N, C-alpha and C positions, 0 to 999 in steps of 0.2 A: 504493500500500498504505500503510495506516494505522501510526502509531507509538504509540498509545494503546492503553490497557484502561480498558472502564467496568466499575465494581462497582456491582451493584442492591444496596440496604440494605435489607431488609424490616422494618422495626421494628414495635413494638405500636402507636406513633399516627402514624406517617409515613413515607413510602417515601423513601428518597434515590437519588440516581443521581450518583456521583461518578467523573471520568475522571483517571486517573493517568497519568504517563510510565513509563519502563522505571525510572526510579530511585526512582521512589514519590511524585513532585510532584504536587499536584492541578492540573490545568489546566481544570477545570471543575467543576461542582456545580449539583443542581438538587434541591429537597426538595419533596415533596406530603405534605400532612395528608390523613388520612383518619379515617372517622366510627368510634367506638366505639360498638356496639350492645348495649345491654343489657335483652333482651327479660323476663328475670325477675331479681329476686335471686341473684345469683351466677353469672349466666350472661353471659358475653362473647363477641360474635361481630363479624365483618368482613365488609363486600360483596366477594366474590373478585374480581367484574367490576371493581370501581373501582381495588382494589389492580392489575389486570392493566392496565388502561387508564393509569394513573399510569405504570407501568413501561415502555410502550410508548409513550407522550407523551414521557418523558424519552429513552428510547434515538434515537426518531425526530428528537430536537432536537440529537444528538451527530454529530460528523463525524470520521473518521480513527481510527476505533475497529478495532484488530485483534482484540478478544477480548473476551469479557463473563463475570464471575463474578456468581454470585447468593449472598447469603446470605440465610438466613430465619430464621424465628421458633421452630425446633426441634420445639415440640410441638404448634403449630396444625395443623388437620387440614380437608382437603377433600374431597368426594364431587362426579364430575361424570359425564355420558354420554360416553362413550367414542365415540359416532358425532359428536356434537354439539359435545362440549366445555363443554357450559352445567352450569354445576353444580345440582345439586338442592338443596341447602341452603347457608345462608351458612358461611362459615368458623367454625369453634368455635375461639377462643384458646387460648394454653397457661393462661391465668389461670381458664379456667371451672371450677368446680365441681360442675357439674348429675350429673355422674356419680358421686357420693359415696357413695350409699346402695349402687350396685351394687360400688366399691371396699370398703366397709365389710364387705359378704357374703361377699365373696373374702379378706377377712384373716380373719374369722371360720372359715373352711375350711381354714385354714393355707396358703393359695395362695403366701402372700410368699415364702415361702423358695425358691420355685421362680424368682420373678422376679428375685429377689436372686442368686441362682447363675447364671442363664443370662444374664439382662439387664444384671444390676449395679444395677439400680432398685428400689426398694421400691414397694409400693402405692399410687397417688396419682393423684387427677384430673389432675394436672399433667400427666403423660405421655399418648402419643397413644393408646393403644390402646383404653381404655375409650371415649374419644370417637367413635372409629370404631365402635365396638359399637353406640353410642348411634345413630349415625346410621342402621345398618343394622335397628335395632330399632322407629325412632321416624318414620323418614321412607318413607312409602310409594314415593314412585318410586324411591328407592333400593333397595327390595326387588324391585320390579319391573325395574329394568335388571338387578340381581344374577340375576333366573332368566331373562333374554334373554342374559344373558353380555355385557352393555354395560357393566357399571358399572367406574368407575376410581375408586380409594380409596386415598387416603393422605395425607401432609404437604403442607402449602403448596408447598413448593418443586416436588413432583411435578407439581401441577395447574399451576404458571407454565410449569414446562419444556413441558410437554405443548401446552400453548396456542402458546408461542411457536415451538416446534421440529416437535412431533409425537412426540418421544420420550417413552416413559413409564418414567422413571428417576427413583432418589433416591441420594443419597450415603451413604456409611456412617455420618458422624456424625451426619446427621440419623436415620437408621434406627436407632441407637443411643439415641435419646431416644422410642423408642415403646413399649417394653416388649416389643416382638416380633421382636428380632433376638438372635441369639446372640453375645455378646461375641468368644468364642474362634473361632467359624467365620466371623463376619461375613456370614450369611446369616439368612434369616427360619427362627424356629425353631418345627416344627410343634407341638411341645407347649405352647407361648406362644399361637400361634395358636388353638388348640384353647380352651385356659381363655379367652381373652377372644372367642371363637365370630367369628374372621375366617377366612373362606376365604383360604388361603395362596395359590390360585391367583389370585387377584385382585389381588394385592399387585405394586407396581412392580418393576422389577428394582435391585439393589444395586450401585453404581459406586464407585470411589475417588473421593476428593474432588478431584482433578484428572484429570479424563477428559474423553471426548467428551460432551458432551449435547444433542447434534444444532446445526442450522443455523438461527438466524431471520434473515428478509429484511426490512429495513428502507429503506423508499423505493431499493428497487430491488437493494439490495445485499446480500450475504450476510454475516453474523458469526455465528461460532462462541460456542457456550457453553462454555467450558474449563474450569469450576469450578462446585461447587455445595457449600455448607457451613452448618452451623448458625451464627448471628451470634455467639455466645459462644466457639466455637470458633476462628472469624476473627478474632475479638478476642485470642485467647491468640496466634495468630501476628503479629497485628498489633504487639502488644508486644514481640515477639521472644523469646516466653517457648519456645526451640527444643532446650533442653537439659531434662534429668529435673531435677524439683525447683523449675524457674522457677513462679512464680505469678504470678496477675493477679485483680484484682478490677474488675467493670464496676458503677457505680452508677447505673442506669437505674431503671425501672418498680420491678424488684426489686433485690436484691444477687447478683451471679452471678459466683462464684469457682470458677477452674479453676487445676490445677497438673499441670504436663508429667510425666508417669510413665514417659516411654520406651516401650520396645517390650513391655512386659508388663502384664497387666492387676493393678491393685492396687486392694484392697479391704479395708474394716473397717466392716462393714454393723452392727458393734454401736456405733459412734459416728454412722451417721446419714448418712455422705459415699456419694457415688454414683461407680460406676464407668461412664467412657463412652469413646468414641473422640474423642480430639483431631484427626486427619485422617489421611488413606491417599492419598499420592502414588502416582502412576502407575508399576506395576511395582516398587513397595516394599510392605513389611508394614505394618499399623496401626502409628500411634504412640497411645498410649492416654494418658489423663488422669484424674485425681478432680476431683468436682465438688461445690461446695457452695453453696445458695442460701438466700435471704430473700426471700419474697414479696413484701413492702413495703419500697419506699424512694424513691424518686422521688416514689410515688404515695403514699406517707404526708406527706411534704411539701406535695404538692397538696392533700390533703386539708385538711390543717390550713390552707392559704391560703384554701381553699374555703370554710371555715366562718367565716373573718374573724379568725384570732388574728394575721394580720400582711398587709401590703397590698403590700409589695415584697419582690423576694428579698434586696435589699441591707439590710433592715431586720434579718435573720437571720444577718448575715456576722461579727457582732461582738457581744460581751456581755462587761459592765463587770462580772458577778459571778462567782464562780468554779463550776464547773462545778455542773449542777443535780444529779447523783446525790450527788455530796461534800457536797451540804444537803440530801439525804433525797428528793430527787425525781426519779423515773425513769419512762420511757416504755415500754413492750414493744410494736413495732411488728407486733401481728400481726392487721391488721385483714383480712387473707385467711387467717389461720391462721399456723402456724408450720411452715416447712419443714425445712431441716437444723439441727439434729439430731436434733429431735423429731419431724416429718411428724406433725404434729396439726392437723387443720382443724376442730378443737374449739375451738381457742385463739381469744381473742380481744383485742383491742386494749385496752391498760391505760395508764392515768396511777396512779400510785400515791405518796402523799406529800404531797398537797396540803393546803393550809391556807389560812385567810383572808388570807394575804400573798402568795399564790402570784398571779404576774402572767402576763400572756399571754406576755412573753417568757421567764418562766420555763418555760412548757410548750413553746414553741417551742424553746428550748434542749435540753429532755430529750428532745423527738422526734429530733433532731438526733445527739445521745448515743445515742439507744437503737438506732439503725440502726448506729452506730460500734461499739457493745457487741455486738449480733448478728452482726456481720462479726467480731468477736475470736474469739466462739463458733465461726464456719467455721474460721477459721484453727488454733485450737486442736484442733480434730478433724483437718483437713489434715495438721497438723506431728505428727501421731502416725503418719503413714504417710512422709512424707517429712521431710528434713532440715530445721529450723527457717531459714527464711529471713531475711537481714537487711532485705532490701528487697521490697516491695509496689508493682506497677507497677498505676496505677489509672487507670479513666476514666470517663465518665458525668458526666450533669448535675450531682451534686452535689458534684463535685471541683472546681468553681468556689465553693463555700461554704469560706471561710477557716477558719472556727471548725470546721467539720466534719474538715477533712484533719488540722488541728492534733490534735484530739482523736483522730481516727482514729489516729494517728501515738503520741500518747501511750499510749492504752490496748493497743494491739498490739504496741508497740515494735518496729515497723518503720519504717524510712526509707520514705516514701511517695513515689514515682516518678513524676511527671505529664508522660503524652505532649504532646509539643509541638503535636500536631495533634489536635483534639477528634474526627477521623472516623476513629478506631484502626480499628473495627469493618470499615468500609470500606476500609481501608488492606490488613487482613488479607484480605479477598476480592480486592481487586485484584492483591494478590500472589500467590494461587492462582490467579487467571487468568492471571497473566503465566508461572508454572510451567507449567500445563496448556497454554498456548501454544508453551512451549519458548522464550520470548523471555528468560528468565531460565533458569539450567541446575538450580540448588539452594536451598535455605534459605540456605546461609552467603552467597548472594550480597547479603544484605542484612540489617539488624539495626533494632531498633525505633528510631523517632522520640521521645527523650524530652529533657526540658529537662535542663539540667546543675543547676539546682538543685532541691535535694530539701528534703523536711521531716522534721526530725528529732525522736525521742522524747526527753523528759527521762528523766533517771539516777533514776527513782525506782521503787518497787514500787507496783503499783496492783491488786494482787492482791484487796484488800478490795474495791475498787469492784465487779469483776466477780462476785465472790461475792454483794455486794449485788444485782445486776443477776440473777443467777442465780433469787435468792430470788422477784424479781419476776415472771419468766418462769414459775415454779412455779404461782404464783397466778392466772397469764392464761390457763394450760391446762385442758382439758376444762370452759371456762365453756359453749359454746353446745350 
């Protein structure tokens, strides 16, 4: 009998498979990068078979695994032939914007009030429903399979579970990211399915986060999948945010901020934040969260590096001059538009305040500050619903940048708490797998792994800098 659990962490640019013992210690790690496919401007795809093969290869290399948990990209979708399991099209990734015109048409019809009321989500190409509809309307094989009753259509987790175990299921956190699930009932909503022209009968079963998702066979050994969850919700647990009000921010491709709100749905749609499911344990009621995000964070930094403004990440870890925004230079990281609280895909990236004296270092400094300032906007919106928190638990690649972390602490006036492990999403996924396999009893059996050292904000008023940034954001909007 094995003594470990495996966590499959399906990221935007790589798959990670991490093995944990029952105390959450890492005992094995495998990572495989996968290609981002850009068929047209604004389109982002992955090859599902490559992702699946990466998962299988990692699992086959592991030994002594008692159970497996899978976290996924949340809004990424796949359609496939239920008989053969073969995808009919590439995975359409959460970043993809191909359905923007359809979304704008729904907004013009006044449909957004329904998605906000039922699903807790605004109308945006980010969420899964419009991408699922696009497949039905634009992939002939999908339409043919639908007529034959063979089409399987869903978020990426449902495809991987189907191919690994034969089960056709998703979990409640992932379903809550589609715009098709009713938050109050945690079931597919017939009216929402009708709006997006998705036949409700072809959607997968919605299960709790910790549940049986079938059994896979690896090298002749049967291994159960005991948890499935959205990556950001996994990170919320990984940070130990198990009490209402606790909040975390992940700085990956974008910024993903979640706050635990307990057993009740919290929403304030006037501020652009989202209502979502944090998790649901077997035989328990769902725990909810509020969610706020920024489309471009690490992707903005990588873009700046790609156009040659810096060569090594160490080059932007420290700056000798005062903050760029205090010197009148600001960057709005709207390279893919603005998410919370604006939900404006027409917004564009913007440097403002450049002069003949502006240097490459100044531009890079402004980019880091712009991401932090957008994060402060998210927190300001969330704290209107929850009590102001003194601490913000953070993870993701950007937290390795000393300047970014200190400026984030300054502008948010939060103590920035950094996890000891960089694998906080997989850590949460592994914990869900342990719970699902009953190797641990409940959430209180463990806490987050964090460094005792925190980054503390200075005691000064930075309201004027935030107001200056708001002005820059207003100029970036409605550009495209």
